[in-house]
MARTOR-595818 format. One record per residue (C-alpha): residue in three letters; z, x, y. Coordinates in steps of 0.1 Angstrom, whole numbers, padded with zeros to 4 digits, always signed. Layout:
ALAZXY ...
This chain:
UNK-0271+0207-0636 UNK-0235+0211-0624 UNK-0229+0211-0587 UNK-0198+0223-0568 UNK-0174+0195-0558 UNK-0144+0195-0534 UNK-0111+0179-0545 UNK-0092+0179-0513 UNK-0069+0208-0506 UNK-0074+0222-0541 UNK-0111+0232-0545 UNK-0123+0236-0581 UNK-0156+0255-0585 UNK-0175+0268-0614 UNK-0181+0305-0614 UNK-0218+0313-0620 UNK-0228+0341-0644 UNK-0243+0371-0629 UNK-0230+0363-0594 UNK-0239+0389-0570 UNK-0210+0410-0558 UNK-0198+0401-0524 UNK-0216+0367-0525 UNK-0198+0334-0525 UNK-0205+0309-0552 UNK-0222+0286-0526 UNK-0248+0313-0520 UNK-0259+0316-0556 UNK-0283+0292-0573 UNK-0266+0263-0591 UNK-0290+0268-0620 UNK-0271+0300-0629 UNK-0236+0282-0630 UNK-0218+0277-0663 UNK-0185+0262-0673 UNK-0171+0293-0689 UNK-0149+0303-0660 UNK-0130+0281-0635 UNK-0120+0296-0602 UNK-0093+0278-0582 UNK-0091+0284-0545 UNK-0079+0266-0515 UNK-0107+0247-0498 UNK-0113+0253-0462 UNK-0146+0235-0457 UNK-0129+0201-0456 UNK-0105+0212-0429 UNK-0132+0229-0409 UNK-0153+0197-0409 UNK-0124+0174-0399 UNK-0111+0184-0365 UNK-0083+0157-0367 UNK-0064+0178-0391 UNK-0063+0207-0367 UNK-0046+0186-0340 UNK-0009+0191-0335 UNK+0014+0163-0349 UNK+0023+0135-0325 UNK+0059+0137-0313 UNK+0082+0110-0328 UNK+0091+0085-0301 UNK+0128+0085-0292 UNK+0147+0053-0285 UNK+0169+0051-0255 UNK+0207+0052-0262 UNK+0210+0017-0248 UNK+0192+0004-0279 UNK+0222+0014-0299 UNK+0248-0002-0276 UNK+0262-0037-0283 UNK+0249-0063-0258 UNK+0272-0070-0229 UNK+0298-0047-0244 UNK+0301-0021-0216 UNK+0313+0010-0233 UNK+0322-0006-0266 UNK+0314+0013-0297 UNK+0312-0017-0321 UNK+0294-0050-0321 UNK+0318-0079-0317 UNK+0326-0096-0351 UNK+0330-0134-0355 UNK+0366-0145-0356 UNK+0382-0149-0390 UNK+0384-0186-0402 UNK+0421-0180-0406 UNK+0425-0175-0369 UNK+0403-0204-0357 UNK+0426-0233-0347 UNK+0420-0263-0323 UNK+0440-0261-0291 UNK+0455-0295-0298 UNK+0452-0320-0327 UNK+0448-0358-0324 UNK+0451-0373-0359 UNK+0431-0405-0361 UNK+0446-0417-0394 UNK+0482-0408-0401 UNK+0498-0430-0427 UNK+0536-0429-0423 UNK+0565-0449-0437 UNK+0592-0432-0416 UNK+0596-0412-0385 UNK+0608-0382-0406 UNK+0573-0379-0421 UNK+0558-0376-0386 UNK+0583-0350-0375 UNK+0577-0328-0405 UNK+0539-0331-0400 UNK+0542-0320-0363 UNK+0564-0291-0373 UNK+0539-0279-0400 UNK+0511-0278-0375 UNK+0531-0255-0353 UNK+0527-0249-0315 UNK+0502-0230-0293 UNK+0526-0227-0273 UNK+0530-0264-0269 UNK+0531-0286-0300 UNK+0497-0286-0315 UNK+0500-0322-0327 UNK+0493-0340-0294 UNK+0488-0376-0306 UNK+0483-0398-0337 UNK+0468-0431-0347 UNK+0494-0444-0372 UNK+0489-0468-0400 UNK+0516-0487-0419 UNK+0501-0503-0449 UNK+0533-0521-0460 UNK+0549-0527-0426 UNK+0547-0554-0400 UNK+0544-0550-0363 UNK+0582-0553-0357 UNK+0590-0524-0380 UNK+0562-0504-0365 UNK+0578-0508-0331 UNK+0611-0496-0344 UNK+0596-0465-0361 UNK+0573-0454-0333 UNK+0599-0460-0306 UNK+0619-0428-0316 UNK+0588-0407-0322 UNK+0585-0375-0303 UNK+0548-0374-0311 UNK+0526-0396-0288 UNK+0512-0426-0306 UNK+0476-0432-0294 UNK+0472-0465-0314 UNK+0484-0484-0344 UNK+0460-0493-0371 UNK+0463-0528-0386 UNK+0441-0546-0412 UNK+0416-0572-0401 UNK+0424-0607-0412 UNK+0394-0626-0425 UNK+0406-0657-0406 UNK+0415-0643-0373 UNK+0419-0610-0353 UNK+0455-0597-0352 UNK+0473-0605-0320 UNK+0479-0578-0294 UNK+0516-0585-0290 UNK+0524-0548-0299 UNK+0532-0524-0270 UNK+0507-0500-0286 UNK+0470-0502-0286 UNK+0457-0518-0318 UNK+0428-0506-0339 UNK+0415-0525-0368 UNK+0407-0515-0404 UNK+0389-0531-0432 UNK+0372-0522-0465 UNK+0335-0525-0472 UNK+0324-0532-0508 UNK+0292-0552-0503 UNK+0275-0570-0474 UNK+0291-0604-0466 UNK+0285-0626-0436 UNK+0323-0633-0432 UNK+0332-0596-0431 UNK+0304-0589-0406 UNK+0317-0617-0383 UNK+0353-0605-0386 UNK+0342-0570-0375 UNK+0322-0583-0346 UNK+0352-0602-0334 UNK+0375-0571-0338 UNK+0350-0549-0319 UNK+0356-0570-0288 UNK+0392-0558-0288 UNK+0390-0523-0300 UNK+0380-0496-0325 UNK+0373-0506-0361 UNK+0377-0483-0391 UNK+0357-0492-0422 UNK+0368-0478-0455 UNK+0336-0475-0475 UNK+0343-0487-0511 UNK+0307-0492-0522 UNK+0292-0466-0546 UNK+0274-0441-0524 UNK+0262-0420-0554 UNK+0233-0444-0556 UNK+0205-0454-0533 UNK+0215-0490-0536 UNK+0250-0482-0523 UNK+0237-0465-0492 UNK+0212-0493-0485 UNK+0239-0519-0487 UNK+0260-0500-0461 UNK+0230-0496-0438 UNK+0223-0533-0442 UNK+0259-0542-0433 UNK+0259-0520-0402 UNK+0227-0536-0391 UNK+0242-0570-0395 UNK+0272-0560-0374 UNK+0255-0539-0347 UNK+0220-0553-0347 UNK+0188-0535-0354 UNK+0189-0518-0320 UNK+0219-0504-0301 UNK+0225-0520-0268 UNK+0228-0499-0236 UNK+0263-0514-0230 UNK+0291-0493-0243 UNK+0310-0508-0272 UNK+0340-0497-0292 UNK+0333-0473-0320 UNK+0331-0479-0357 UNK+0347-0451-0377 UNK+0335-0448-0413 UNK+0361-0433-0437 UNK+0358-0423-0474 UNK+0324-0408-0470 UNK+0333-0373-0457 UNK+0338-0362-0484 UNK+0328-0391-0508 UNK+0346-0400-0540 UNK+0336-0386-0574 UNK+0321-0355-0557 UNK+0345-0332-0577 UNK+0334-0344-0611 UNK+0303-0323-0616 UNK+0296-0285-0613 UNK+0284-0272-0579 UNK+0251-0260-0593 UNK+0244-0294-0608 UNK+0254-0312-0577 UNK+0230-0293-0554 UNK+0200-0309-0571 UNK+0216-0342-0582 UNK+0201-0374-0569 UNK+0235-0385-0554 UNK+0237-0354-0532 UNK+0200-0357-0521 UNK+0207-0394-0512 UNK+0238-0383-0493 UNK+0218-0359-0471 UNK+0190-0384-0464 UNK+0210-0415-0458 UNK+0237-0399-0437 UNK+0210-0390-0413 UNK+0199-0426-0413 UNK+0234-0439-0406 UNK+0237-0415-0377 UNK+0210-0435-0358 UNK+0238-0461-0351 UNK+0250-0444-0320 UNK+0285-0461-0319 UNK+0292-0450-0355 UNK+0316-0421-0361 UNK+0326-0404-0394 UNK+0362-0397-0403 UNK+0369-0363-0418 UNK+0397-0376-0441 UNK+0411-0367-0475 UNK+0388-0378-0503 UNK+0399-0399-0533 UNK+0401-0368-0556 UNK+0438-0368-0561 UNK+0466-0352-0542 UNK+0454-0327-0517 UNK+0462-0291-0529 UNK+0482-0267-0508 UNK+0464-0236-0494 UNK+0479-0214-0521 UNK+0469-0238-0549 UNK+0440-0224-0570 UNK+0423-0257-0568 UNK+0421-0254-0530 UNK+0390-0230-0533 UNK+0370-0256-0552 UNK+0380-0283-0527 UNK+0369-0260-0499 UNK+0335-0255-0514 UNK+0329-0293-0519 UNK+0341-0302-0485 UNK+0316-0278-0469 UNK+0288-0291-0490 UNK+0293-0326-0475 UNK+0304-0315-0441 UNK+0272-0295-0434 UNK+0248-0325-0437 UNK+0271-0347-0416 UNK+0273-0321-0388 UNK+0236-0318-0389 UNK+0231-0356-0386 UNK+0260-0366-0363 UNK+0268-0335-0345 UNK+0304-0323-0341 UNK+0309-0349-0313 UNK+0310-0378-0337 UNK+0333-0365-0364 UNK+0370-0374-0362 UNK+0398-0357-0381 UNK+0423-0379-0399 UNK+0450-0368-0423 UNK+0447-0400-0445 UNK+0426-0429-0452 UNK+0431-0462-0471 UNK+0415-0447-0501 UNK+0436-0416-0502 UNK+0468-0432-0491 UNK+0477-0439-0528 UNK+0480-0402-0535 UNK+0512-0385-0524 UNK+0496-0358-0502 UNK+0511-0336-0475 UNK+0491-0342-0442 UNK+0494-0305-0432 UNK+0476-0295-0465 UNK+0446-0316-0455 UNK+0446-0302-0420 UNK+0445-0266-0434 UNK+0417-0274-0458 UNK+0396-0293-0432 UNK+0402-0267-0405 UNK+0392-0238-0428 UNK+0360-0256-0440 UNK+0349-0263-0404 UNK+0356-0227-0393 UNK+0338-0212-0422 UNK+0307-0232-0413 UNK+0305-0212-0381 UNK+0315-0240-0357 UNK+0325-0225-0324 UNK+0357-0232-0306 UNK+0343-0261-0287 UNK+0332-0279-0318 UNK+0365-0272-0336 UNK+0384-0287-0306 UNK+0361-0317-0306 UNK+0365-0325-0343 UNK+0402-0321-0344 UNK+0412-0334-0310 UNK+0386-0343-0283 UNK+0367-0369-0302 UNK+0398-0389-0312 UNK+0411-0388-0277 UNK+0377-0400-0264 UNK+0375-0429-0289 UNK+0412-0440-0290 UNK+0422-0429-0255 UNK+0453-0410-0245 UNK+0488-0424-0252 
């Protein structure tokens, strides 16, 4: 037996043979239906039995015009866009590691950084690797750029004397933990800031663990509540050898994973700062050099974890380091690369001012 079925809006029914004239198919006996004739007609039974379909459509809700207006923009027609990294500059720059052999180098550096409207280079910590204190006094006496401090190496036998008219900060290299080095740094910290050029291999877990062990021997397992001079670590932001492998490989490489984890561990030493200084990758390229783009990518890869771990209040800009001083680089080139990398990470103006000026001024003091 074939019965009538409804297929939604289109109703397909079988026409029975001998259907009485004027009678609908539903009024005839199903026993008389055959499949010889198909009659298509629009179904009305479903609509009649479903009162919902007879209701008028609900009006579409309309959003107020304020929903399409930029927040706090008054009558502005566009949302405010973030500033271009090319336009983000610190108000002033305090360079925490400027290697100079003559006053001419300092003058050209200050000129390259420009003015806003005052000279942007407001102070430097100078280092003279091959000069003694007497020659330092002669060079800095005629400098138009304020000298915050003079960096001198730590002697393993005694701390340098403070006969210089400038504030002294001390520098040393770290290769592996040694009790004599730890004691020399402890003694130097009683007089001022110490910069440690990290020479151990930080591409391995063992290298990071040796650095953490050394810092623990110098600062103790727990930081005291008494303020103490800062320790500034150089040659880790960015680290050496970071330019040797492709970016895709580096992202999942054990050395980069170790960098992210151990940099967070080192940040627990509250008096430890990190120097944003040129890496030991060769001469720093100029902004128009094609290699500058690859340098920019790598700098940001290592700058991100450091900012996350230390915050921008414990990162100090420096245009040179003991490891990079062997390369004939232009300090202004590193400033441009570092500034652009910081700006492209979305750091606000307060953070940019801290990294390139405020932090160095807080650590080394004003001239």
